[in-house]
N, C-alpha and C positions, 0 to 999 in steps of 0.2 A: 563365644568369640566376640571381641569388641569390634563394633562397626567403625568404619572410617570416620563417619560423621561424629560419633561419640568421642573417638580419640582426638580428632581435631578440635572439638568443642572443649575437651578437658585441657588440651595444650594451650588453647587461646585463653581460657579462663585462668589458668595458672599465670600466664603472662600479664593478664589484666590485674590479677591480685598483686603481683609483684610491682607493677606500675603504680597501683593505687597505694601501696605501702611505702613507696619511695617518697621522700620529702623533696619537693621541687621549689625552686625560687625563680622569679622572673630575672631575666638578664637586663639590668638597667643600663642606660647609656652611661658611659664612663668618659672622663676627660681624655682627650686625645694626646695629652702631653705625658701620659704615663708610659714608662718603658714596658714593652711586652715581655712576658716571662720566656725563658729559654726552654721550658719543659712542657708547653701546651701542645697537645695533640688532639686533633678532631677525629675521634674514632668512627662516628656515624652521626647521621641526622635522621630522625624519624618524623615523618609528616603525617598528620591524621586530620580527618574531617568529621566533626561532630555536628555539623550543620545539616539541615534537611534539604539544602540546595547543593548541587554539584559545583565544584570550583576548579580552577586551574592554578597551579603553583609553579613558580620558577625558582630555581636554586642556583646560586653561583658561589663558588669557593675559590679564593685567591690566596696565594702565598708568594711572598717576595715579588709581587707585581705580576706573577704568571697566573692565568686562569687554569685551575685544575679541573673544575667541574662547572658545567653550564648546561642545565637541563630544564625542561618544562614538562610537567606531567598533569594529567587530569585526575581529579579526585571525585569519585561518585558521591552522591548524597548518602547520608547515614540511613540505614534501614533498621538496624538493631543497635541499641545503646551500648551493648556489651562488646560489639565488634565494629568500631568505627573504621571506615575505609581509609587506606593510607599506603605509604610506601617508605622504604628505608634506603637512604643513600649511604653506601659504605665503600664504594669504589671511586677512584679519582679524587680522593681526599689526601691532605698532606701526610706523607709517610714519615717525615722527619719532624721532630719537635721544633717549634718556633712560632713566629707570628703568622696568623691567618685572618682572613676576613670572610665571614659567612653572610650572604645576603639572601633573604627569602622574600619573595613578592607574591602577593595574592592577586587574583584577577581583577579585583576592584581597586588596585593601586596601593593597598596597604603594604608597606615594606618594613622589614625588620633587618637591620644590618648591625652585626656585632663582630668584634675582633677579639683576639686573645689579649688579655690584660691580666695583671697580677691577681685580680679577684676571680679570674676564670682559668687559673692554671691547673694542670693535671690532664687526665685523659677524659676528654669531654664528649658527652653523648646527648646533645640537646634534642628537644622535641618542638616542632612547629605545629601549633594546634589551631585549627579553625573551630571556634566555639559555636554552640547552637544558635547564638544571636548574630553570627557572621563576624564577630570580632576575631582578631588574629593575635596570637602571642607566641613568644619563644621562651621556653623554660628549660632548665637543666637540673639534674640532681644536685642537691646542695653539697654533697660530699662525693666528688667523682672518684671512681676506682683508681688504683695505682697502675693498671694496665688496660689496654683495649681488649675486649673479649675476642676470642678467636673462634672461627667457624669449626663445628665438629667434624 
């Protein structure tokens, strides 16, 4: 019989291997005069802490001037490099394609704000990562999927 610990470890390792095998790119600041694509959807945001210090992260998502998500969560310090603490935001996100603004702020004031632009069209699933040196970045798969994943 498989223990719960071994099963959870295998599931987490599978996710970590999939994440490691995915090609990511930084989201650069883009000129604000670009027209947003009509097909951008924010499927989810995963926030993780690889730092040995705990942090607090705030996330805001806006679409058409309306705030859809505004939350603040604590992130524990990392204890195991294979399982960084974190959380996933998948509720309160834009359900219709269109322009959105995602703002993620770390407790030390580092802020990353990105919006949907042609270079970011598709079904987006970005990752906000606090690195082991305390730096903060926002990355996304280079080739987003055609649809948002659905819960089993």
